[in-house]
N, CA, C and O atoms as CSV, one atom per row, in Angstrom:
chain,resi,resn,atom,element,x,y,z
A,1,MET,N,N,0.834,-1.168,0.000
A,1,MET,CA,C,0.000,0.000,0.000
A,1,MET,C,C,0.884,1.239,0.000
A,1,MET,O,O,1.428,1.670,1.017
A,2,VAL,N,N,0.987,1.763,-1.170
A,2,VAL,CA,C,1.879,2.888,-1.390
A,2,VAL,C,C,1.487,4.089,-0.541
A,2,VAL,O,O,2.349,4.760,0.027
A,3,ALA,N,N,0.194,4.358,-0.453
A,3,ALA,CA,C,-0.256,5.537,0.301
A,3,ALA,C,C,0.140,5.456,1.763
A,3,ALA,O,O,0.572,6.450,2.347
A,4,LEU,N,N,-0.001,4.285,2.359
A,4,LEU,CA,C,0.367,4.135,3.770
A,4,LEU,C,C,1.871,4.246,3.964
A,4,LEU,O,O,2.330,4.848,4.934
A,5,ASP,N,N,2.638,3.668,3.049
A,5,ASP,CA,C,4.100,3.781,3.141
A,5,ASP,C,C,4.546,5.229,2.988
A,5,ASP,O,O,5.423,5.699,3.714
A,6,ARG,N,N,3.937,5.927,2.042
A,6,ARG,CA,C,4.289,7.335,1.815
A,6,ARG,C,C,3.906,8.179,3.037
A,6,ARG,O,O,4.649,9.075,3.437
A,7,LEU,N,N,2.753,7.888,3.617
A,7,LEU,CA,C,2.326,8.625,4.805
A,7,LEU,C,C,3.301,8.399,5.954
A,7,LEU,O,O,3.663,9.336,6.665
A,8,ARG,N,N,3.719,7.157,6.129
A,8,ARG,CA,C,4.682,6.849,7.190
A,8,ARG,C,C,5.976,7.641,6.977
A,8,ARG,O,O,6.541,8.183,7.927
A,9,THR,N,N,6.434,7.704,5.741
A,9,THR,CA,C,7.645,8.456,5.426
A,9,THR,C,C,7.479,9.931,5.758
A,9,THR,O,O,8.359,10.544,6.361
A,10,LEU,N,N,6.351,10.491,5.362
A,10,LEU,CA,C,6.114,11.916,5.621
A,10,LEU,C,C,5.968,12.206,7.107
A,10,LEU,O,O,6.411,13.249,7.588
A,11,LEU,N,N,5.351,11.288,7.828
A,11,LEU,CA,C,5.178,11.511,9.263
A,11,LEU,C,C,6.485,11.368,10.036
A,11,LEU,O,O,6.633,11.908,11.132
A,12,ASP,N,N,7.430,10.636,9.454
A,12,ASP,CA,C,8.726,10.478,10.110
A,12,ASP,C,C,9.606,11.728,9.988
A,12,ASP,O,O,10.583,11.876,10.722
A,13,ILE,N,N,9.259,12.619,9.065
A,13,ILE,CA,C,10.039,13.847,8.894
A,13,ILE,C,C,9.727,14.793,10.048
A,13,ILE,O,O,8.566,15.090,10.327
A,14,ASP,N,N,10.764,15.252,10.702
A,14,ASP,CA,C,10.595,16.189,11.815
A,14,ASP,C,C,10.211,17.545,11.238
A,14,ASP,O,O,10.975,18.138,10.476
A,15,ILE,N,N,9.052,18.025,11.594
A,15,ILE,CA,C,8.562,19.277,11.016
A,15,ILE,C,C,9.452,20.453,11.401
A,15,ILE,O,O,9.510,21.447,10.678
A,16,ASP,N,N,10.142,20.349,12.527
A,16,ASP,CA,C,11.026,21.452,12.949
A,16,ASP,C,C,12.273,21.549,12.083
A,16,ASP,O,O,12.847,22.628,11.938
A,17,THR,N,N,12.695,20.426,11.505
A,17,THR,CA,C,13.891,20.451,10.660
A,17,THR,C,C,13.560,20.517,9.170
A,17,THR,O,O,14.463,20.638,8.342
A,18,ALA,N,N,12.288,20.441,8.826
A,18,ALA,CA,C,11.890,20.505,7.415
A,18,ALA,C,C,12.102,21.913,6.879
A,18,ALA,O,O,11.886,22.903,7.578
A,19,GLU,N,N,12.529,21.978,5.627
A,19,GLU,CA,C,12.790,23.290,5.012
A,19,GLU,C,C,11.497,24.027,4.693
A,19,GLU,O,O,11.414,25.242,4.872
A,20,ASP,N,N,10.494,23.304,4.224
A,20,ASP,CA,C,9.230,23.931,3.819
A,20,ASP,C,C,8.083,23.312,4.606
A,20,ASP,O,O,7.520,22.288,4.222
A,21,HIS,N,N,7.755,23.963,5.717
A,21,HIS,CA,C,6.712,23.448,6.603
A,21,HIS,C,C,5.362,23.342,5.899
A,21,HIS,O,O,4.641,22.360,6.072
A,22,GLU,N,N,5.027,24.349,5.112
A,22,GLU,CA,C,3.720,24.363,4.449
A,22,GLU,C,C,3.602,23.232,3.434
A,22,GLU,O,O,2.562,22.579,3.355
A,23,ALA,N,N,4.643,22.998,2.669
A,23,ALA,CA,C,4.613,21.924,1.679
A,23,ALA,C,C,4.527,20.564,2.377
A,23,ALA,O,O,3.790,19.682,1.936
A,24,LEU,N,N,5.276,20.400,3.456
A,24,LEU,CA,C,5.240,19.144,4.205
A,24,LEU,C,C,3.844,18.896,4.761
A,24,LEU,O,O,3.321,17.786,4.664
A,25,THR,N,N,3.248,19.919,5.338
A,25,THR,CA,C,1.899,19.790,5.885
A,25,THR,C,C,0.891,19.467,4.785
A,25,THR,O,O,0.025,18.611,4.968
A,26,ALA,N,N,1.000,20.146,3.647
A,26,ALA,CA,C,0.090,19.891,2.529
A,26,ALA,C,C,0.259,18.457,2.018
A,26,ALA,O,O,-0.728,17.773,1.745
A,27,ASN,N,N,1.492,18.009,1.891
A,27,ASN,CA,C,1.753,16.649,1.434
A,27,ASN,C,C,1.191,15.629,2.423
A,27,ASN,O,O,0.622,14.613,2.021
A,28,ARG,N,N,1.351,15.902,3.704
A,28,ARG,CA,C,0.812,14.987,4.718
A,28,ARG,C,C,-0.703,14.878,4.595
A,28,ARG,O,O,-1.258,13.784,4.694
A,29,LYS,N,N,-1.371,16.008,4.379
A,29,LYS,CA,C,-2.832,15.990,4.260
A,29,LYS,C,C,-3.277,15.207,3.027
A,29,LYS,O,O,-4.230,14.430,3.090
A,30,ILE,N,N,-2.590,15.413,1.916
A,30,ILE,CA,C,-2.946,14.720,0.677
A,30,ILE,C,C,-2.746,13.220,0.827
A,30,ILE,O,O,-3.621,12.431,0.472
A,31,VAL,N,N,-1.603,12.835,1.350
A,31,VAL,CA,C,-1.303,11.412,1.489
A,31,VAL,C,C,-2.201,10.774,2.549
A,31,VAL,O,O,-2.618,9.626,2.391
A,32,ALA,N,N,-2.500,11.496,3.618
A,32,ALA,CA,C,-3.399,10.962,4.646
A,32,ALA,C,C,-4.781,10.720,4.055
A,32,ALA,O,O,-5.428,9.722,4.372
A,33,SER,N,N,-5.231,11.624,3.204
A,33,SER,CA,C,-6.520,11.442,2.543
A,33,SER,C,C,-6.495,10.210,1.646
A,33,SER,O,O,-7.451,9.434,1.633
A,34,ALA,N,N,-5.422,10.025,0.902
A,34,ALA,CA,C,-5.301,8.842,0.030
A,34,ALA,C,C,-5.269,7.564,0.868
A,34,ALA,O,O,-5.914,6.577,0.514
A,35,ALA,N,N,-4.533,7.575,1.963
A,35,ALA,CA,C,-4.451,6.402,2.837
A,35,ALA,C,C,-5.824,6.086,3.431
A,35,ALA,O,O,-6.208,4.921,3.541
A,36,ARG,N,N,-6.556,7.129,3.811
A,36,ARG,CA,C,-7.902,6.950,4.360
A,36,ARG,C,C,-8.824,6.305,3.317
A,36,ARG,O,O,-9.615,5.418,3.636
A,37,ASP,N,N,-8.707,6.765,2.070
A,37,ASP,CA,C,-9.518,6.187,0.993
A,37,ASP,C,C,-9.173,4.721,0.764
A,37,ASP,O,O,-10.063,3.894,0.566
A,38,VAL,N,N,-7.882,4.400,0.791
A,38,VAL,CA,C,-7.447,3.009,0.603
A,38,VAL,C,C,-8.009,2.133,1.719
A,38,VAL,O,O,-8.543,1.055,1.455
A,39,LEU,N,N,-7.892,2.587,2.952
A,39,LEU,CA,C,-8.388,1.801,4.081
A,39,LEU,C,C,-9.909,1.643,4.034
A,39,LEU,O,O,-10.429,0.572,4.346
A,40,ALA,N,N,-10.621,2.698,3.648
A,40,ALA,CA,C,-12.078,2.608,3.553
A,40,ALA,C,C,-12.473,1.597,2.482
A,40,ALA,O,O,-13.423,0.835,2.666
A,41,THR,N,N,-11.753,1.588,1.374
A,41,THR,CA,C,-12.036,0.627,0.307
A,41,THR,C,C,-11.761,-0.793,0.774
A,41,THR,O,O,-12.543,-1.699,0.485
A,42,LEU,N,N,-10.672,-1.000,1.486
A,42,LEU,CA,C,-10.355,-2.333,1.998
A,42,LEU,C,C,-11.419,-2.827,2.972
A,42,LEU,O,O,-11.772,-4.006,2.969
A,43,VAL,N,N,-11.923,-1.932,3.795
A,43,VAL,CA,C,-12.972,-2.309,4.744
A,43,VAL,C,C,-14.229,-2.732,3.985
A,43,VAL,O,O,-14.863,-3.725,4.341
A,44,LYS,N,N,-14.592,-1.980,2.938
A,44,LYS,CA,C,-15.770,-2.338,2.147
A,44,LYS,C,C,-15.591,-3.690,1.476
A,44,LYS,O,O,-16.523,-4.494,1.446
A,45,VAL,N,N,-14.413,-3.948,0.943
A,45,VAL,CA,C,-14.141,-5.238,0.305
A,45,VAL,C,C,-14.266,-6.367,1.320
A,45,VAL,O,O,-14.873,-7.400,1.039
A,46,ASP,N,N,-13.688,-6.165,2.498
A,46,ASP,CA,C,-13.778,-7.186,3.548
A,46,ASP,C,C,-15.224,-7.417,3.977
A,46,ASP,O,O,-15.637,-8.557,4.186
A,47,GLU,N,N,-15.995,-6.333,4.108
A,47,GLU,CA,C,-17.401,-6.475,4.490
A,47,GLU,C,C,-18.162,-7.267,3.432
A,47,GLU,O,O,-18.983,-8.121,3.764
A,48,ASN,N,N,-17.892,-6.986,2.167
A,48,ASN,CA,C,-18.574,-7.706,1.091
A,48,ASN,C,C,-18.198,-9.185,1.089
A,48,ASN,O,O,-19.050,-10.040,0.845
A,49,ARG,N,N,-16.937,-9.493,1.357
A,49,ARG,CA,C,-16.509,-10.892,1.441
A,49,ARG,C,C,-17.223,-11.612,2.579
A,49,ARG,O,O,-17.685,-12.741,2.418
A,50,LEU,N,N,-17.308,-10.951,3.728
A,50,LEU,CA,C,-17.994,-11.556,4.876
A,50,LEU,C,C,-19.472,-11.755,4.586
A,50,LEU,O,O,-20.045,-12.787,4.937
A,51,ARG,N,N,-20.090,-10.770,3.947
A,51,ARG,CA,C,-21.504,-10.875,3.606
A,51,ARG,C,C,-21.740,-12.045,2.659
A,51,ARG,O,O,-22.693,-12.806,2.831
A,52,LYS,N,N,-20.876,-12.187,1.663
A,52,LYS,CA,C,-20.989,-13.287,0.709
A,52,LYS,C,C,-20.782,-14.624,1.422
A,52,LYS,O,O,-21.471,-15.603,1.133
A,53,GLN,N,N,-19.844,-14.656,2.338
A,53,GLN,CA,C,-19.580,-15.876,3.106
A,53,GLN,C,C,-20.809,-16.269,3.922
A,53,GLN,O,O,-21.148,-17.449,4.009
A,54,GLN,N,N,-21.470,-15.291,4.512
A,54,GLN,CA,C,-22.673,-15.556,5.293
A,54,GLN,C,C,-23.769,-16.117,4.399
A,54,GLN,O,O,-24.459,-17.064,4.777
A,55,ILE,N,N,-23.931,-15.538,3.220
A,55,ILE,CA,C,-24.961,-15.992,2.294
A,55,ILE,C,C,-24.647,-17.404,1.816
A,55,ILE,O,O,-25.553,-18.229,1.691
A,56,ASP,N,N,-23.383,-17.691,1.550
A,56,ASP,CA,C,-22.981,-19.006,1.064
A,56,ASP,C,C,-23.219,-20.104,2.097
A,56,ASP,O,O,-23.495,-21.245,1.726
A,57,THR,N,N,-23.118,-19.784,3.371
A,57,THR,CA,C,-23.282,-20.800,4.407
A,57,THR,C,C,-24.728,-20.951,4.871
A,57,THR,O,O,-25.050,-21.901,5.585
A,58,LEU,N,N,-25.593,-20.037,4.479
A,58,LEU,CA,C,-26.981,-20.086,4.920
A,58,LEU,C,C,-27.697,-21.364,4.485
A,58,LEU,O,O,-28.363,-21.968,5.327
A,59,PRO,N,N,-27.609,-21.820,3.235
A,59,PRO,CA,C,-28.313,-23.051,2.861
A,59,PRO,C,C,-27.884,-24.274,3.683
A,59,PRO,O,O,-28.726,-25.079,4.081
A,60,SER,N,N,-26.598,-24.410,3.934
A,60,SER,CA,C,-26.161,-25.567,4.723
A,60,SER,C,C,-26.615,-25.440,6.173
A,60,SER,O,O,-26.927,-26.446,6.810
A,61,LEU,N,N,-26.656,-24.247,6.692
A,61,LEU,CA,C,-27.142,-24.036,8.050
A,61,LEU,C,C,-28.627,-24.384,8.154
A,61,LEU,O,O,-29.055,-25.019,9.118
A,62,LEU,N,N,-29.400,-23.971,7.172
A,62,LEU,CA,C,-30.827,-24.298,7.166
A,62,LEU,C,C,-31.043,-25.805,7.057
A,62,LEU,O,O,-31.954,-26.346,7.685
A,63,ALA,N,N,-30.220,-26.481,6.271
A,63,ALA,CA,C,-30.325,-27.937,6.139
A,63,ALA,C,C,-30.011,-28.615,7.469
A,63,ALA,O,O,-30.688,-29.571,7.849
A,64,GLU,N,N,-28.997,-28.133,8.178
A,64,GLU,CA,C,-28.649,-28.697,9.480
A,64,GLU,C,C,-29.774,-28.495,10.489
A,64,GLU,O,O,-30.067,-29.382,11.290
A,65,ILE,N,N,-30.394,-27.333,10.445
A,65,ILE,CA,C,-31.509,-27.054,11.360
A,65,ILE,C,C,-32.675,-27.996,11.062
A,65,ILE,O,O,-33.278,-28.562,11.974
A,66,ALA,N,N,-32.984,-28.157,9.776
A,66,ALA,CA,C,-34.079,-29.055,9.385
A,66,ALA,C,C,-33.773,-30.480,9.815
A,66,ALA,O,O,-34.660,-31.180,10.304
A,67,GLU,N,N,-32.540,-30.920,9.644
A,67,GLU,CA,C,-32.147,-32.272,10.045
A,67,GLU,C,C,-32.284,-32.438,11.559
A,67,GLU,O,O,-32.770,-33.464,12.035
A,68,PHE,N,N,-31.861,-31.442,12.298
A,68,PHE,CA,C,-31.986,-31.489,13.758
A,68,PHE,C,C,-33.455,-31.575,14.165
A,68,PHE,O,O,-33.827,-32.361,15.036
A,69,GLU,N,N,-34.279,-30.755,13.522
A,69,GLU,CA,C,-35.702,-30.769,13.860
A,69,GLU,C,C,-36.337,-32.121,13.528
A,69,GLU,O,O,-37.182,-32.605,14.281
A,70,ARG,N,N,-35.940,-32.735,12.405
A,70,ARG,CA,C,-36.452,-34.067,12.065
A,70,ARG,C,C,-36.024,-35.075,13.127
A,70,ARG,O,O,-36.806,-35.943,13.514
A,71,GLY,N,N,-34.794,-34.963,13.593
A,71,GLY,CA,C,-34.298,-35.847,14.641
A,71,GLY,C,C,-35.079,-35.666,15.931
A,71,GLY,O,O,-35.339,-36.641,16.636
A,72,GLN,N,N,-35.456,-34.442,16.249
A,72,GLN,CA,C,-36.248,-34.177,17.453
A,72,GLN,C,C,-37.648,-34.758,17.337
A,72,GLN,O,O,-38.209,-35.237,18.323
A,73,LEU,N,N,-38.209,-34.718,16.142
A,73,LEU,CA,C,-39.561,-35.260,15.944
A,73,LEU,C,C,-39.573,-36.775,16.055
A,73,LEU,O,O,-40.543,-37.346,16.553
A,74,THR,N,N,-38.499,-37.450,15.593
A,74,THR,CA,C,-38.469,-38.914,15.638
A,74,THR,C,C,-38.182,-39.432,17.039
A,74,THR,O,O,-38.535,-40.569,17.351
A,75,THR,N,N,-37.558,-38.639,17.882
A,75,THR,CA,C,-37.244,-39.102,19.245
A,75,THR,C,C,-38.384,-38.825,20.212
A,75,THR,O,O,-38.415,-39.381,21.310
A,76,ASP,N,N,-39.312,-37.980,19.818
A,76,ASP,CA,C,-40.441,-37.646,20.724
A,76,ASP,C,C,-41.489,-38.693,20.725
A,76,ASP,O,O,-42.492,-38.562,21.427
């Protein structure tokens, strides 16, 4: 993740020793925004994967519940 690596690099620069404080601050804001966008996108992708995983397991879960209920009816 280039944005996060770049942000880490910019944050490691000591603002007191930087030649151009305004440029450093502007660069930090731009890169932080890009890093935030990357992380938000990754979270959405992960949420979609989890949602799909839940949907994929629902039929087998329903089958297990039905099987359990049939077992309960035969033992009563």
